C-alpha positions as protocol buffer text, in pm:
chain_id: "A"
residue {
  index: 1
  type: UNK
  ca { x: -299 y: -395 z: -1422 }
}
residue {
  index: 2
  type: UNK
  ca { x: -562 y: -483 z: -1163 }
}
residue {
  index: 3
  type: UNK
  ca { x: -826 y: -475 z: -1438 }
}
residue {
  index: 4
  type: UNK
  ca { x: -621 y: -719 z: -1649 }
}
residue {
  index: 5
  type: UNK
  ca { x: -576 y: -957 z: -1356 }
}
residue {
  index: 6
  type: UNK
  ca { x: -950 y: -950 z: -1283 }
}
residue {
  index: 7
  type: UNK
  ca { x: -1040 y: -1017 z: -1647 }
}
residue {
  index: 8
  type: UNK
  ca { x: -786 y: -1299 z: -1660 }
}
residue {
  index: 9
  type: UNK
  ca { x: -921 y: -1444 z: -1338 }
}
residue {
  index: 10
  type: UNK
  ca { x: -1272 y: -1442 z: -1477 }
}
residue {
  index: 11
  type: UNK
  ca { x: -1179 y: -1581 z: -1818 }
}
residue {
  index: 12
  type: UNK
  ca { x: -950 y: -1868 z: -1720 }
}
residue {
  index: 13
  type: UNK
  ca { x: -1224 y: -2092 z: -1577 }
}
residue {
  index: 14
  type: UNK
  ca { x: -1437 y: -2024 z: -1885 }
}
residue {
  index: 15
  type: UNK
  ca { x: -1149 y: -2123 z: -2112 }
}
residue {
  index: 16
  type: UNK
  ca { x: -1103 y: -2444 z: -1916 }
}
residue {
  index: 17
  type: UNK
  ca { x: -1474 y: -2523 z: -1953 }
}
residue {
  index: 18
  type: UNK
  ca { x: -1470 y: -2441 z: -2324 }
}
residue {
  index: 19
  type: UNK
  ca { x: -1180 y: -2681 z: -2375 }
}
residue {
  index: 20
  type: UNK
  ca { x: -1367 y: -2968 z: -2211 }
}
residue {
  index: 21
  type: UNK
  ca { x: -1674 y: -2897 z: -2430 }
}
residue {
  index: 22
  type: UNK
  ca { x: -1467 y: -2924 z: -2749 }
}
residue {
  index: 23
  type: UNK
  ca { x: -1362 y: -3281 z: -2668 }
}
residue {
  index: 24
  type: UNK
  ca { x: -1508 y: -3541 z: -2898 }
}
residue {
  index: 25
  type: UNK
  ca { x: -1818 y: -3730 z: -2781 }
}
residue {
  index: 26
  type: UNK
  ca { x: -1618 y: -4052 z: -2768 }
}
residue {
  index: 27
  type: UNK
  ca { x: -1358 y: -3905 z: -2536 }
}
residue {
  index: 28
  type: UNK
  ca { x: -1633 y: -3757 z: -2319 }
}
residue {
  index: 29
  type: UNK
  ca { x: -1801 y: -4096 z: -2283 }
}
residue {
  index: 30
  type: UNK
  ca { x: -1480 y: -4270 z: -2190 }
}
residue {
  index: 31
  type: UNK
  ca { x: -1338 y: -4012 z: -1955 }
}
residue {
  index: 32
  type: UNK
  ca { x: -1464 y: -3948 z: -1608 }
}
residue {
  index: 33
  type: UNK
  ca { x: -1532 y: -3578 z: -1552 }
}
residue {
  index: 34
  type: UNK
  ca { x: -1262 y: -3453 z: -1321 }
}
residue {
  index: 35
  type: UNK
  ca { x: -1298 y: -3174 z: -1071 }
}
residue {
  index: 36
  type: UNK
  ca { x: -1138 y: -2865 z: -1218 }
}
residue {
  index: 37
  type: UNK
  ca { x: -817 y: -2788 z: -1038 }
}
residue {
  index: 38
  type: UNK
  ca { x: -791 y: -2439 z: -896 }
}
residue {
  index: 39
  type: UNK
  ca { x: -611 y: -2201 z: -1126 }
}
residue {
  index: 40
  type: UNK
  ca { x: -666 y: -1893 z: -914 }
}
residue {
  index: 41
  type: UNK
  ca { x: -544 y: -1808 z: -570 }
}
residue {
  index: 42
  type: UNK
  ca { x: -666 y: -1524 z: -355 }
}
residue {
  index: 43
  type: UNK
  ca { x: -551 y: -1340 z: -47 }
}
residue {
  index: 44
  type: UNK
  ca { x: -566 y: -1008 z: 134 }
}
residue {
  index: 45
  type: UNK
  ca { x: -230 y: -845 z: 70 }
}
residue {
  index: 46
  type: UNK
  ca { x: -282 y: -575 z: 332 }
}
residue {
  index: 47
  type: UNK
  ca { x: -379 y: -830 z: 599 }
}
residue {
  index: 48
  type: UNK
  ca { x: -68 y: -1034 z: 530 }
}
residue {
  index: 49
  type: UNK
  ca { x: 152 y: -725 z: 534 }
}
residue {
  index: 50
  type: UNK
  ca { x: -8 y: -613 z: 860 }
}
residue {
  index: 51
  type: UNK
  ca { x: 56 y: -956 z: 1015 }
}
residue {
  index: 52
  type: UNK
  ca { x: 429 y: -950 z: 943 }
}
residue {
  index: 53
  type: UNK
  ca { x: 628 y: -910 z: 1266 }
}
residue {
  index: 54
  type: UNK
  ca { x: 877 y: -671 z: 1099 }
}
residue {
  index: 55
  type: UNK
  ca { x: 591 y: -428 z: 1033 }
}
residue {
  index: 56
  type: UNK
  ca { x: 581 y: -332 z: 1401 }
}
residue {
  index: 57
  type: UNK
  ca { x: 948 y: -230 z: 1384 }
}
residue {
  index: 58
  type: UNK
  ca { x: 886 y: -23 z: 1070 }
}
residue {
  index: 59
  type: UNK
  ca { x: 583 y: 145 z: 1227 }
}
residue {
  index: 60
  type: UNK
  ca { x: 783 y: 234 z: 1540 }
}
residue {
  index: 61
  type: UNK
  ca { x: 1056 y: 390 z: 1323 }
}
residue {
  index: 62
  type: UNK
  ca { x: 795 y: 581 z: 1127 }
}
residue {
  index: 63
  type: UNK
  ca { x: 631 y: 703 z: 1447 }
}
residue {
  index: 64
  type: UNK
  ca { x: 964 y: 836 z: 1575 }
}
residue {
  index: 65
  type: UNK
  ca { x: 1036 y: 1009 z: 1244 }
}
residue {
  index: 66
  type: UNK
  ca { x: 687 y: 1159 z: 1238 }
}
residue {
  index: 67
  type: UNK
  ca { x: 735 y: 1291 z: 1591 }
}
residue {
  index: 68
  type: UNK
  ca { x: 1059 y: 1463 z: 1482 }
}
residue {
  index: 69
  type: UNK
  ca { x: 885 y: 1630 z: 1189 }
}
residue {
  index: 70
  type: UNK
  ca { x: 589 y: 1728 z: 1409 }
}
residue {
  index: 71
  type: UNK
  ca { x: 825 y: 1884 z: 1664 }
}
residue {
  index: 72
  type: UNK
  ca { x: 995 y: 2088 z: 1392 }
}
residue {
  index: 73
  type: UNK
  ca { x: 660 y: 2194 z: 1248 }
}
residue {
  index: 74
  type: UNK
  ca { x: 549 y: 2304 z: 1595 }
}
residue {
  index: 75
  type: UNK
  ca { x: 872 y: 2500 z: 1640 }
}
residue {
  index: 76
  type: UNK
  ca { x: 834 y: 2691 z: 1311 }
}
residue {
  index: 77
  type: UNK
  ca { x: 467 y: 2752 z: 1385 }
}
residue {
  index: 78
  type: UNK
  ca { x: 554 y: 2895 z: 1727 }
}
residue {
  index: 79
  type: UNK
  ca { x: 824 y: 3111 z: 1568 }
}
residue {
  index: 80
  type: UNK
  ca { x: 572 y: 3246 z: 1317 }
}
residue {
  index: 81
  type: UNK
  ca { x: 312 y: 3312 z: 1587 }
}
residue {
  index: 82
  type: UNK
  ca { x: 568 y: 3496 z: 1801 }
}
residue {
  index: 83
  type: UNK
  ca { x: 672 y: 3719 z: 1509 }
}
residue {
  index: 84
  type: UNK
  ca { x: 310 y: 3777 z: 1412 }
}
residue {
  index: 85
  type: UNK
  ca { x: 218 y: 3885 z: 1766 }
}
residue {
  index: 86
  type: UNK
  ca { x: 518 y: 4122 z: 1771 }
}
residue {
  index: 87
  type: UNK
  ca { x: 401 y: 4260 z: 1438 }
}
residue {
  index: 88
  type: UNK
  ca { x: 48 y: 4315 z: 1570 }
}
residue {
  index: 89
  type: UNK
  ca { x: 176 y: 4479 z: 1890 }
}
residue {
  index: 90
  type: UNK
  ca { x: 403 y: 4723 z: 1705 }
}
residue {
  index: 91
  type: UNK
  ca { x: 205 y: 4795 z: 1391 }
}
residue {
  index: 92
  type: UNK
  ca { x: 56 y: 5115 z: 1537 }
}
residue {
  index: 93
  type: UNK
  ca { x: 404 y: 5249 z: 1620 }
}
residue {
  index: 94
  type: UNK
  ca { x: 593 y: 5136 z: 1307 }
}
residue {
  index: 95
  type: UNK
  ca { x: 658 y: 5375 z: 1022 }
}
residue {
  index: 96
  type: UNK
  ca { x: 501 y: 5259 z: 697 }
}
residue {
  index: 97
  type: UNK
  ca { x: 825 y: 5121 z: 546 }
}
residue {
  index: 98
  type: UNK
  ca { x: 903 y: 4908 z: 855 }
}
residue {
  index: 99
  type: UNK
  ca { x: 543 y: 4790 z: 866 }
}
residue {
  index: 100
  type: UNK
  ca { x: 560 y: 4680 z: 500 }
}
residue {
  index: 101
  type: UNK
  ca { x: 899 y: 4516 z: 555 }
}
residue {
  index: 102
  type: UNK
  ca { x: 771 y: 4315 z: 855 }
}
residue {
  index: 103
  type: UNK
  ca { x: 456 y: 4222 z: 669 }
}
residue {
  index: 104
  type: UNK
  ca { x: 665 y: 4094 z: 377 }
}
residue {
  index: 105
  type: UNK
  ca { x: 888 y: 3898 z: 616 }
}
residue {
  index: 106
  type: UNK
  ca { x: 581 y: 3735 z: 773 }
}
residue {
  index: 107
  type: UNK
  ca { x: 441 y: 3643 z: 432 }
}
residue {
  index: 108
  type: UNK
  ca { x: 774 y: 3488 z: 330 }
}
residue {
  index: 109
  type: UNK
  ca { x: 798 y: 3299 z: 659 }
}
residue {
  index: 110
  type: UNK
  ca { x: 445 y: 3171 z: 619 }
}
residue {
  index: 111
  type: UNK
  ca { x: 522 y: 3058 z: 261 }
}
residue {
  index: 112
  type: UNK
  ca { x: 838 y: 2877 z: 378 }
}
residue {
  index: 113
  type: UNK
  ca { x: 636 y: 2707 z: 652 }
}
residue {
  index: 114
  type: UNK
  ca { x: 377 y: 2588 z: 400 }
}
residue {
  index: 115
  type: UNK
  ca { x: 653 y: 2458 z: 172 }
}
residue {
  index: 116
  type: UNK
  ca { x: 824 y: 2287 z: 466 }
}
residue {
  index: 117
  type: UNK
  ca { x: 497 y: 2120 z: 569 }
}
residue {
  index: 118
  type: UNK
  ca { x: 443 y: 1987 z: 215 }
}
residue {
  index: 119
  type: UNK
  ca { x: 804 y: 1873 z: 180 }
}
residue {
  index: 120
  type: UNK
  ca { x: 782 y: 1704 z: 520 }
}
residue {
  index: 121
  type: UNK
  ca { x: 472 y: 1516 z: 410 }
}
residue {
  index: 122
  type: UNK
  ca { x: 645 y: 1401 z: 91 }
}
residue {
  index: 123
  type: UNK
  ca { x: 962 y: 1297 z: 276 }
}
residue {
  index: 124
  type: UNK
  ca { x: 761 y: 1102 z: 532 }
}
residue {
  index: 125
  type: UNK
  ca { x: 577 y: 920 z: 254 }
}
residue {
  index: 126
  type: UNK
  ca { x: 905 y: 844 z: 79 }
}
residue {
  index: 127
  type: UNK
  ca { x: 1056 y: 717 z: 407 }
}
residue {
  index: 128
  type: UNK
  ca { x: 749 y: 497 z: 461 }
}
residue {
  index: 129
  type: UNK
  ca { x: 775 y: 356 z: 108 }
}
residue {
  index: 130
  type: UNK
  ca { x: 1145 y: 284 z: 153 }
}
residue {
  index: 131
  type: UNK
  ca { x: 1091 y: 125 z: 496 }
}
residue {
  index: 132
  type: UNK
  ca { x: 815 y: -101 z: 364 }
}
residue {
  index: 133
  type: UNK
  ca { x: 999 y: -199 z: 44 }
}
residue {
  index: 134
  type: UNK
  ca { x: 1186 y: -497 z: 199 }
}
residue {
  index: 135
  type: UNK
  ca { x: 865 y: -623 z: 361 }
}
residue {
  index: 136
  type: UNK
  ca { x: 676 y: -594 z: 32 }
}
residue {
  index: 137
  type: UNK
  ca { x: 955 y: -776 z: -149 }
}
residue {
  index: 138
  type: UNK
  ca { x: 957 y: -1055 z: 108 }
}
residue {
  index: 139
  type: UNK
  ca { x: 578 y: -1084 z: 88 }
}
residue {
  index: 140
  type: UNK
  ca { x: 593 y: -1089 z: -292 }
}
residue {
  index: 141
  type: UNK
  ca { x: 848 y: -1370 z: -284 }
}
residue {
  index: 142
  type: UNK
  ca { x: 633 y: -1572 z: -44 }
}
residue {
  index: 143
  type: UNK
  ca { x: 322 y: -1523 z: -260 }
}
residue {
  index: 144
  type: UNK
  ca { x: 513 y: -1624 z: -573 }
}
residue {
  index: 145
  type: UNK
  ca { x: 653 y: -1937 z: -406 }
}
residue {
  index: 146
  type: UNK
  ca { x: 310 y: -2052 z: -289 }
}
residue {
  index: 147
  type: UNK
  ca { x: 147 y: -1971 z: -625 }
}
residue {
  index: 148
  type: UNK
  ca { x: 416 y: -2163 z: -815 }
}
residue {
  index: 149
  type: UNK
  ca { x: 384 y: -2459 z: -581 }
}
residue {
  index: 150
  type: UNK
  ca { x: 12 y: -2476 z: -667 }
}
residue {
  index: 151
  type: UNK
  ca { x: 78 y: -2399 z: -1037 }
}
residue {
  index: 152
  type: UNK
  ca { x: -163 y: -2107 z: -1022 }
}
residue {
  index: 153
  type: UNK
  ca { x: -211 y: -1877 z: -1318 }
}
residue {
  index: 154
  type: UNK
  ca { x: -332 y: -1581 z: -1111 }
}
residue {
  index: 155
  type: UNK
  ca { x: -334 y: -1459 z: -752 }
}
residue {
  index: 156
  type: UNK
  ca { x: -610 y: -1209 z: -678 }
}
residue {
  index: 157
  type: UNK
  ca { x: -578 y: -945 z: -409 }
}
residue {
  index: 158
  type: UNK
  ca { x: -916 y: -919 z: -233 }
}
residue {
  index: 159
  type: UNK
  ca { x: -841 y: -587 z: -62 }
}
residue {
  index: 160
  type: UNK
  ca { x: -1088 y: -302 z: -111 }
}
residue {
  index: 161
  type: UNK
  ca { x: -1350 y: -552 z: -224 }
}
residue {
  index: 162
  type: UNK
  ca { x: -1169 y: -580 z: -557 }
}
residue {
  index: 163
  type: UNK
  ca { x: -1317 y: -923 z: -612 }
}
residue {
  index: 164
  type: UNK
  ca { x: -1652 y: -956 z: -432 }
}
residue {
  index: 165
  type: UNK
  ca { x: -1707 y: -1322 z: -522 }
}
residue {
  index: 166
  type: UNK
  ca { x: -1461 y: -1604 z: -573 }
}
residue {
  index: 167
  type: UNK
  ca { x: -1589 y: -1956 z: -634 }
}
residue {
  index: 168
  type: UNK
  ca { x: -1420 y: -2177 z: -373 }
}
residue {
  index: 169
  type: UNK
  ca { x: -1427 y: -2471 z: -617 }
}
residue {
  index: 170
  type: UNK
  ca { x: -1210 y: -2280 z: -865 }
}
residue {
  index: 171
  type: UNK
  ca { x: -987 y: -2083 z: -631 }
}
residue {
  index: 172
  type: UNK
  ca { x: -792 y: -2134 z: -311 }
}
residue {
  index: 173
  type: UNK
  ca { x: -716 y: -1904 z: -22 }
}
residue {
  index: 174
  type: UNK
  ca { x: -339 y: -1872 z: -12 }
}
residue {
  index: 175
  type: UNK
  ca { x: -319 y: -1670 z: 312 }
}
residue {
  index: 176
  type: UNK
  ca { x: -233 y: -1955 z: 553 }
}
residue {
  index: 177
  type: UNK
  ca { x: 35 y: -2093 z: 323 }
}
residue {
  index: 178
  type: UNK
  ca { x: 184 y: -1749 z: 259 }
}
residue {
  index: 179
  type: UNK
  ca { x: 211 y: -1691 z: 636 }
}
residue {
  index: 180
  type: UNK
  ca { x: 390 y: -2027 z: 664 }
}
residue {
  index: 181
  type: UNK
  ca { x: 618 y: -1937 z: 370 }
}
residue {
  index: 182
  type: UNK
  ca { x: 702 y: -1602 z: 532 }
}
residue {
  index: 183
  type: UNK
  ca { x: 813 y: -1781 z: 847 }
}
residue {
  index: 184
  type: UNK
  ca { x: 1042 y: -2002 z: 633 }
}
residue {
  index: 185
  type: UNK
  ca { x: 1190 y: -1700 z: 450 }
}
residue {
  index: 186
  type: UNK
  ca { x: 1262 y: -1530 z: 782 }
}
residue {
  index: 187
  type: UNK
  ca { x: 1484 y: -1816 z: 900 }
}
């Protein structure tokens, strides 16, 4: 999708120029060359998302949730370490069957801990995605409103150097207007 948007962004100005070249010589003599109107907008999506005041609330909630998961991970790690130390202390005195049973229990506990860690990571990511969804929707609505107001064909996200050069004569920076639109949507 990003590739398509980039190709479209690069081709639209060329199409506009090709159209003006196909005009008849008479119409070119009579008409005054007009400045091409911008058909592309650009912004840094991540910067706008970061600037939203609601993001701080979401980050605080995520920090609290992360702390809860970290505390539980620490607890299960301590439990494993305690059982492992008991295993090491008693392994010389245990009969072979008890030694194998304890070793199996430790392996199962370690496997459950690894699974819990992975599941925790996935659940935290899902919680983050769900917490940011309303902010992303609000930002998307603000971007769409500003783009429609300017009658833009494309809005390019400049994050991660996705578009290293944008001609300022053919494109406009939408960031200030999107920030203003976000403040209107909030009210």
